[in-house]
N, C-alpha and C positions, 0 to 999 in steps of 0.2 A: 568550646563551642556547643551550645545546647541544640539538639535537634528540634526543640519546640520553636526555637527562633527561626530555623530554616523552614518549618512547616507554615509559620506565620508569613514568612517572606512569600512563599508560593501562593498561600491564600491571598495576599495583597495583589500579587500579579494577576491571579484568575478573577478576582472580584472588582478589581479596578481602583478601590479606595480603601483607606485604613478602616473607615467605619464599617463597610460591608464585610471586610475580612474580620473585623472584631466580632461581628455576630456569627460568622462561620465557625470561628475557633473557641468561642465562648468567653471572650475577654472584652474588657472595656477598651476603647480607643486609646485611653492613656497608657494602658498596659502594653498595648501593641506598639505604641511609639517608643516606650522605654526598652522593649525587646530589640527593636530594630536600632535604637541608638547604641545599645551595649554591643550589638553585633558589628556595628560600624567601628566602634572604639577598639574591639578586640582584633578586627581584621585591618584597621587602620585605612579604611576606604570610605568614601561617600556613595552610599547605596542609592539615595533619593535626592533629586533636585527639588527642595523645598520651596523654591521661588515660584513654581508653578502650582496650580490648583486644579485638581488634586495633584500631590507630588508625582513626579515621574521618575522612573528608573534612570540612572546615569548609565554610561557605557560600562563603568566598573560594577555597577549594580546588576547588569544583565549577566556579567560574568560570574557574579556571586549567585545569581539565581541558577544558572546553569550547574554551578557547583553544588547547590543545595539539592537540586533534583537528583543529581548523580550520588551524592552522599546517602540520601533517603532510599534510593533504589538498592545501593549497596547494603544498607542496613536490612531492608526487606528480604534481600537474597540471603544474607547471613543467617537470618531467623529461619528461613526455609530450610537451609542447609542443616541447621542445629536441630530441627524438627525431624530431620531424616528424609524429607521429601522436597523436591523441586517443584511439584505440581501445586504451587501455592504462589502467593504474591501477585505482582503485576508483569505482564509481557508487554513490552513496548514494540508494537507491530506496524510496519509500513506496507502499503500496497500501491501498485500502479494503478492509475485510472483508466482501466480497460475493462473488456467484457469479462475477464476472469475475475474481476471484483464480484460478480454475481455469485461466485462460489463462496466468497468469505461469510456473509451472514449465516448461511447453514453450517458452515464449518465452526464458526464461533459459538453458534447455538449448542452444538454437539459438544464442544469443548467446555463450555459452561455447565452442561449437564453431567458431564463425566468428572470434572474438576470444580466443584462448587466454590472452593476457596480461591480460584484463580480469577484475576481481573485482567482484562485485555484492553490496552490503550491504542486505538487504531488512528493512523494518520495516512492520508492519501496524497501522493506526490508523484514526480517522475523517477525514473529508474536511477539516474546518475546521482542526484542529491541524497537519495535514500541509501545507496551503496556507501556513500561517504559517511552518512550518519551511523551506519551499522558498524563501519570500521572504527569510527570514533567512540562507539559506545552510546550514542544518543538513541539508537534503536537497538533492540535485542535482535530483531530479525526482520526481513522485508520480503515481499512477494514481488519478484521482478521477472522480466523477461530474459532469455539467454542474452548474455552480454559479453563483449569482448574485453578480456583483460581484467579479471577480478584480481584484486590484491591477493597476495599469497596468504594473508591472516585470514581471509574469509573462505567460507565453504559454500557452494551453490549446489543445492539438491533439488533437481527437477521433480515435479509431481505431476505434471501435464504435458504431453506431446500430442497435439491435435492437428487434424488437417485443416487447410483453408478452403473455403467453398466460394465459387462464383455464384452469386444469388441473382434471381430475377423474379419479377412479379408472377404471381400464380397465373397459369394459362399461357405463359410464353411457349410458342411453338418450337423455336429452334433450340436445340441443345448443343450446338456448336460453339465452345467458348471463343474461339478466335473470331468467328463471325459476329457473335454478340458484342464483343469487346471493341470491335472496329465500327459497329454500326448503331448500337444503342446508347442512349444517354447514360453517362457514367457518373456515379456518386463517388468521389474519391475520399479515401480516409486521409486526412490532412493533419499530421501531428508529428512532433519531434520525439517519436518512440520507435523502438526496433521493428514493431509489427508494420508500421507504415512504410518504413524502408524495405522490408522484406517484400511487401507487395508490389511496391514500385520497381524493385529490381527484377522481379519476375516479369512484370509487364513489359519492361525494357528488353528482357531476354527473349520474350515471345515475339517482339517486333510488332506490337500492336500500337494503334494511334487512337486513344480513347477520346470519346466525345463528351468531355467533362461537362456536367450540368451544375454540379455543386460540389464544394469542398467542405467536409464536416470533421470536427475532431473527436466525435464520440461514436463508438461502433453501434451502441443502442439506437442513436438517432439515424444512422445510416440504415439499419434494418427497418426501422419504421417508414423511412423514405421509400425504400424498395417495395415493402408490403403494400404501400398505398400506390404504387405504380409510377413513381418518379423516374426510376431508371434501374440499372443493374449496379452491382458493386462486388467486392470480395471481402468476406468476414472469416473469422475463425469459428470452428465448430461450436464452441461453448456459447456463442451469441445466438445460436438458433434454437435453444432448449425451451424457450417459453411457449406455451401451448398455441399461442396466436401466430407464431412464426413457423409452425409445421407446414403450412400450405405453400410457403415460398418455394420455388424451384431452385434446386441446388445442384451445381455441376462441379466436378473436380476441377481445382485451380492449379495450373501448372503441369508440366510433364517432366518427371513424375509429379504427383500431386505434392504441393508445397505443404510443409508442416511448420509449426512454431512450438517453442517449448517456454513454459513458465515454471519457476521454482522458488524455493526459499533460500535467501542468503543469510548466513549468520557467521560469527566469528568462530574460528576453529577452536578457541579456548573459552568459548562463552559459558558462563555459569548457568545459562538457561537452556543448555543443549537439550535436557530431557523434555522440556516444554516444547521446543521447536520441533523435535522429532515426533512428538504426539500430534502436534498440528499437522506436520507433513503426512502422517498416516491418515488423518481424517480427510485431508484434502485429496489424497490419492483415491480413497474410497468414494468420495463424491464425484471424481472424474470418470467413473466407470471404466470402460474398455480402453480409454486413453490415458488412464492413471500410470504414473512410473514409480515404481516402488524402489526404495533405496536398498543397498546391500545390508543395512542395519535392521531392516524389517522383515 
């Protein structure tokens, strides 16, 4: 099996057609077709349904595509090891779609400056599927919230432990959280993620009956609604770091004040451990007083 065939296969998937893939890899469409035909013969599978135009991947073809990505990643890892450094190659990284995602652009820019040979491929998704992808090797690491029941083969390293705040529009007179939660319009964070469940659990424990005015699934949009006077809500500290959000009234949420943790999950035996440890250190620095250093740092 020639890795050039595998690179061609990935190019066809990303470009959508044989012709555009040919332009990307610098071959003729005829040479592309010959490569794929040879690969199908060697593996004894049908990779493309040629009855459709353009040809589409078969179910077996998608399996071969996943295999190709894994093989090429392992090849890149092996080259990095032989060069004597893991700070090279591609880091396949996942992240939850939360306010903590605001940290990543700065972290990735710093990683790029410190390790110019490093490439980072970022995918945003929910915690559960990303944990599965890390365990299976489809991702090297993922930034996820504290989770119940990580598999034994995975390691979760928190880099952020931050407080939650009850936020209200600027100029709000009362700073009594129970009074505000019972009387003011409430913008609820409605999402199948641990943070939403954490907030709802504490609201229930406090015994308040919120006056819901909106259900929104992104923290950034919730902060905008509160800043413009729609109502009150509960958000994590990291969501309030933009200069325009500094004037929002914030009151500790919960008794004692509730905190949440975000961390990196990777495989215990990951060959990319040096990379994820470096990224963890950068994220801790960016989190300031709420950063959580690991024992290895």
